[in-house]
Steps between C-alpha positions, in 0.01 A plus 500: 500500500312223680621280787483128458693374800705666770774572264372421141334777304317525170633787284345399158276706272192449289469547127135572403580652161661225307248317289723199379762336723804432292315644203296180490268418800198718594506674836132580573577557869858629456813344656729556803882505499596371844822577682590447872737636760650304792587756762758321723860571620560501134238631265399301199269573206352203314441585133402851356228618274452605141701822434198701409385474866836578660385814677228353706716205556796695632270696729369179646847363544632821671199499732598155629866572532446834682845634395686169530717373211394204291753226533372238253263456220402133406420451138269184480398576142642713224197581299497881483162529667700387809859608431427827313579725787832361586713759311317793653505324844882519478487871469321532832694231675838473319639257756219237468611158416305297258442137585426248213631189327737486204232507242346813674826680453535409134160674450567786742791609290299469173199684635647766710883492466543422876822316559614592851381451856372146402458219746461158324305227687447134411215271596486460878721788582403704795545870622435646839335834537518485882198325646375401158678232301459477131545183284502502125332237282570492136198425295613513138230537225224599739477671255834653394829326542632728778193469729548431864313530831605625837389352832504733801514352854459724794520418866226255603472358151667181389648362172177299432276796597692814400368844535478574129564367155588775243393297195556732202228455233401165646167496683419840340192618320352780301308772674587823682481506882215705621625637828573173693822297419460192705239240390319474834418874480319481169243300294717278284225367271609703198869392525452116474402488134770780426765275672405219269502728197839635598647161553354353186617765265833613655635202700285221353761363253745432773309230704804284547727787651204602720481141639878516561459826685221356715719195586781733621239665727348176620433509863522875516179688594563865537275730701495732207555458128616837352462488127589774258135541376178476691421449867747395771369152586463416862150342571510319167867377483406132466241581237727691276779237530227245407399693193853520369549122569187413320551718194865408459388142492247586242230344710168589361141497622223309310353753262504616147625810320340568169656774293419586151553758222211602284439750222135464414377292792502140352793391710353667808172310449694174494681600825158550660379161384815344654452689834142395532572137424794501746270642768233244430771230529582613850796757463422769755812722459483641144650835407468634142726763336493676158863524417447832323328655796665346814850590573705179462647528848155416647474205267846369591405534866195281454688238296732470800199466720286244309596169345290511184552723210293524180582762234348598173560745232429580135738477216637840408701576190550129453648468849391507859307799643768749618398534867470119542842457326648748760335311794631168378848654486458643849385168641790311331746727683353438849577132494176414679476118556220250548214682304229345304443645168215516239458733204262606220509735216303664222564630146324677222685375194828347596556262794813566720405581867458139607814385340695787665360437854598127440851615416535728800416217733709231322810725472489728801230447761509118525169488695289189512256531211142424599220427261478552124580850357190668344526683169213734400457615147335846500245436779386234737285208354320234702800278438767738620284591798496147596871481467545798726286339769699173455823696551368655829374171627841345424665773702252467784551135529883531501477779768 
């Protein structure tokens, strides 16, 4: 239990053991599951935690309540890492009323067979806890259809500068909390790239719904943003809103991501030629990834960050190298807009990689193609080396 304001408390937990979030995304620094209590005339819990962590969570909650009953639990998001403790919570507090929207309750019955004690809210509805007033903002598809946010306004705060925004997964990031909970009490350097990786891989497809949510919140600058993952934002509220605005508009920095697959080093050598030529042509921000070594979540994060993308891979079994094929599929699902795209490929005895990369762009990615694709038979020659350099220069000029 950690105090945020006079009557808002953090009752979340840390998961330092899980290696893959949702079975997909690496967690080198763990992850937090954040929940909050508003202790007013009426008591209100905002979200819960993954059920495996119920016991430390309920101990935190009971410490805040000090023997009082829990009147409400607001469910901003139904993913089980946030709603998983609801059924057990009802055993401790059988009279607690569950606040959510219609889509929340459809999922609540399916996941946990809870059908009673439900309070349905619509966009803009309010609830008084005493001194604190709650307002509910429906934000569908950020990043599930039932997602919503809760604005809390305590005495002394205003509608445009409320005390806290309980934002669900929005503005969250990977990484456990190491003692401190509020950003001003910690070094946040490690959280910024993990916020972008979290956004790009989990929320990234839904840029338009994120923009719609930001418009609903336009003119609102809360003192605290209380997300369900990562730090409570206070000192950096404007920065985190700006990050979401930028990423959801697919706005990119000048820079180049070069990612490649390689079996025997020939494609990798071509990637090195391209990187060198791009740097010589003035591109300062260049990142390189081996698709078989770097987890794709980091590559996707960098594609969100930089405008230029050059990919290369060998032909494999008369098709595209497997890990590159997977990455192309992942990128096509993210709906990233406004990128510049170049590509190259190699083959030993049958040419297919270049044609497949062309197909991925024509049919799925729809990025602006830059330069001429380079096809390398067996290994680099003076001619194909020059073609790689020309591809890099074309990208540099376009950037």
